[in-house]
C-alpha positions in Angstrom: -121.9 109.0 -140.6 -122.0 107.0 -143.9 -119.1 109.1 -145.2 -117.1 108.2 -142.1 -117.9 104.5 -142.5 -116.9 104.6 -146.2 -113.7 106.4 -145.2 -112.9 103.6 -142.7 -113.6 100.9 -145.3 -111.3 102.6 -147.8 -108.7 102.6 -145.1 -108.8 98.8 -144.8 -111.5 98.2 -142.2 -114.0 95.4 -142.9 -117.7 95.8 -141.9 -117.1 93.1 -139.3 -114.1 94.9 -137.9 -116.0 98.2 -137.7 -119.0 96.6 -136.0 -116.9 94.7 -133.5 -114.9 97.9 -132.6 -118.1 100.0 -132.2 -119.9 97.3 -130.2 -122.7 96.8 -132.8 -123.7 94.0 -135.1 -122.5 93.6 -138.7 -126.1 93.1 -139.9 -127.2 96.3 -138.2 -124.2 98.1 -139.8 -125.1 96.7 -143.2 -128.7 98.1 -142.7 -127.2 101.5 -142.0 -125.0 101.4 -145.0 -127.8 100.2 -147.3 -130.2 102.9 -145.9 -132.5 100.4 -144.3 -132.5 102.3 -140.9 -133.5 105.9 -140.4 -131.4 106.7 -137.4 -128.6 105.4 -135.2 -128.4 105.3 -131.4 -126.3 108.1 -130.0 -124.0 105.7 -128.2 -123.4 103.7 -131.4 -122.9 106.8 -133.5 -120.3 108.1 -131.1 -118.5 104.7 -131.1 -118.4 104.7 -134.9 -117.2 108.3 -135.2 -114.5 107.6 -132.7 -112.8 105.0 -135.0 -110.1 106.4 -137.1 -106.9 105.4 -139.1 -106.2 102.0 -140.4 -107.3 98.9 -138.3 -104.7 97.6 -136.0 -102.7 94.8 -137.5 -104.0 92.4 -134.9 -107.6 93.6 -135.4 -109.8 90.6 -135.8 -113.3 89.6 -134.7 -112.8 88.6 -131.1 -114.5 85.7 -129.4 -116.0 85.3 -126.0 -117.9 82.5 -124.1 -121.5 81.9 -125.2 -123.0 81.6 -121.7 -123.6 85.3 -121.2 -125.6 85.7 -124.4 -127.3 82.4 -123.8 -128.5 83.4 -120.4 -129.9 86.6 -121.8 -131.7 84.9 -124.7 -133.2 82.3 -122.4 -134.3 85.0 -119.9 -136.1 86.9 -122.6 -137.8 83.7 -123.8 -139.0 83.1 -120.2 -140.5 86.6 -120.4 -142.4 85.6 -123.5 -140.3 87.0 -126.3 -140.0 84.8 -129.4 -136.7 83.9 -130.9 -137.7 85.9 -134.0 -138.5 89.0 -132.0 -135.1 88.8 -130.2 -133.3 88.2 -133.4 -135.0 91.2 -135.1 -134.2 93.5 -132.2 -130.5 92.4 -132.1 -130.0 92.5 -135.9 -129.1 88.9 -135.9 -130.6 85.9 -137.7 -133.1 83.5 -136.2 -130.6 80.7 -136.9 -127.9 82.5 -134.7 -130.5 83.0 -132.0 -131.4 79.3 -132.1 -127.7 78.4 -131.9 -127.2 80.7 -128.9 -130.3 79.4 -127.2 -129.2 75.8 -127.6 -125.6 76.4 -126.9 -124.4 74.9 -130.1 -120.8 76.1 -129.5 -118.6 77.3 -126.6 -117.7 80.7 -128.2 -119.4 83.4 -130.2 -118.1 86.6 -131.7 -118.1 89.6 -129.4 -120.2 91.3 -132.0 -123.0 88.8 -131.5 -122.6 89.0 -127.8 -122.9 92.8 -127.8 -125.9 92.8 -130.1 -127.7 90.3 -127.8 -126.7 92.3 -124.7 -128.2 95.4 -126.3 -131.4 93.7 -127.2 -131.6 92.3 -123.7 -131.4 95.8 -122.2 -134.3 96.9 -124.3 -136.6 93.9 -124.2 -136.1 92.9 -120.6 -137.9 96.0 -119.3 -141.4 94.5 -120.1 -143.1 91.5 -121.5 -144.3 91.6 -125.1 -147.9 92.5 -125.8 -148.5 89.0 -127.2 -146.2 86.6 -125.3 -145.3 83.4 -127.0 -147.0 80.7 -125.0 -144.7 78.1 -126.5 -141.6 80.0 -125.5 -142.8 80.5 -121.9 -143.7 76.8 -121.7 -140.3 75.9 -123.0 -138.6 78.1 -120.4 -140.6 76.6 -117.6 -139.8 73.1 -118.7 -136.1 73.9 -118.9 -136.0 76.0 -115.7 -134.9 79.3 -117.3 -135.5 82.3 -115.1 -136.8 85.6 -116.6 -134.8 88.8 -116.4 -136.1 89.6 -113.0 -134.4 86.6 -111.6 -131.0 87.7 -112.8 -128.7 90.4 -111.3 -127.0 92.1 -114.3 -123.6 91.5 -112.7 -124.2 87.7 -112.7 -125.0 87.3 -116.4 -121.5 87.1 -117.6 -119.9 85.3 -114.7 -118.4 81.8 -115.5 -120.4 79.0 -113.8 -117.8 78.6 -111.0 -117.7 82.3 -110.2 -121.5 82.5 -110.3 -121.8 79.5 -107.9 -119.3 81.2 -105.6 -121.1 84.5 -105.6 -124.5 82.8 -105.0 -123.0 80.8 -102.1 -121.7 84.0 -100.6 -125.1 85.7 -100.8 -126.8 82.6 -99.4 -124.3 82.6 -96.5 -125.7 86.0 -95.5 -129.3 84.7 -95.3 -130.9 83.6 -92.1 -132.9 80.3 -91.8 -136.2 82.0 -92.4 -135.0 83.6 -95.6 -133.7 80.3 -97.0 -136.9 78.6 -96.0 -138.8 81.2 -98.0 -136.6 80.6 -101.0 -137.3 76.8 -100.6 -141.1 77.6 -100.8 -140.7 80.0 -103.7 -138.7 77.3 -105.6 -140.9 74.3 -104.8 -144.3 75.9 -104.7 -144.1 78.9 -107.0 -141.5 77.4 -109.4 -139.2 80.5 -109.0 -136.0 79.5 -110.9 -134.0 82.7 -110.0 -130.4 81.5 -109.5 -130.2 82.9 -105.9 -133.6 81.4 -105.0 -132.5 78.0 -106.3 -129.2 78.2 -104.5 -130.8 79.1 -101.2 -133.4 76.5 -101.5 -130.9 73.8 -102.1 -128.8 75.0 -99.2 -131.8 74.9 -96.9 -132.7 71.4 -97.9 -129.1 70.3 -97.4 -128.9 71.9 -94.0 -132.3 70.4 -93.0 -131.2 67.0 -94.1 -127.9 67.3 -92.1 -129.9 68.2 -89.0 -132.1 65.2 -89.4 -129.1 62.9 -89.8 -127.5 64.4 -86.7 -130.6 64.0 -84.7 -131.0 60.4 -85.8 
């Protein structure tokens, strides 16, 4: 594996280019190169070994919108994971995690996105043994739903497309289902995107009925 990476670098690939093409993080790749990790995930190893020849002339670190990574980081925070724990699992710095959580810019590198997405897949399966009370409180104050509130297919949808998909799903609900969502939202503080959308629709429909009756 290391010999292959060395071969690629001698052929003109930068560490960032190799990481981006293989869907891993530069920091994780540097750890591998420096012998700081004992093994590599099968998927990552296969992606690295699949790279060959010189990098394409157009090869560069691609960019993508921040919102997908941001939703994942915020969901993990709502589950009780600290920014440091998420950073360590993704191979990124705490500073990058803070930037993503705050949304300090519109775009991030695809490498950063993939690293956070991988960490999300691993950390979203269960809450940490010692959840960060401060992070959970922050998520509640900001209205960030945990992973259970997200369908994986929604995470990378632009806001307009997400709103359209939620509206479609709410349209399939009957009145009782939408009323239950209103209760979940107002009483149990369920901030799942679909629950919030259904609750708001129910309140709007109820308000319209009252106005018509008046």
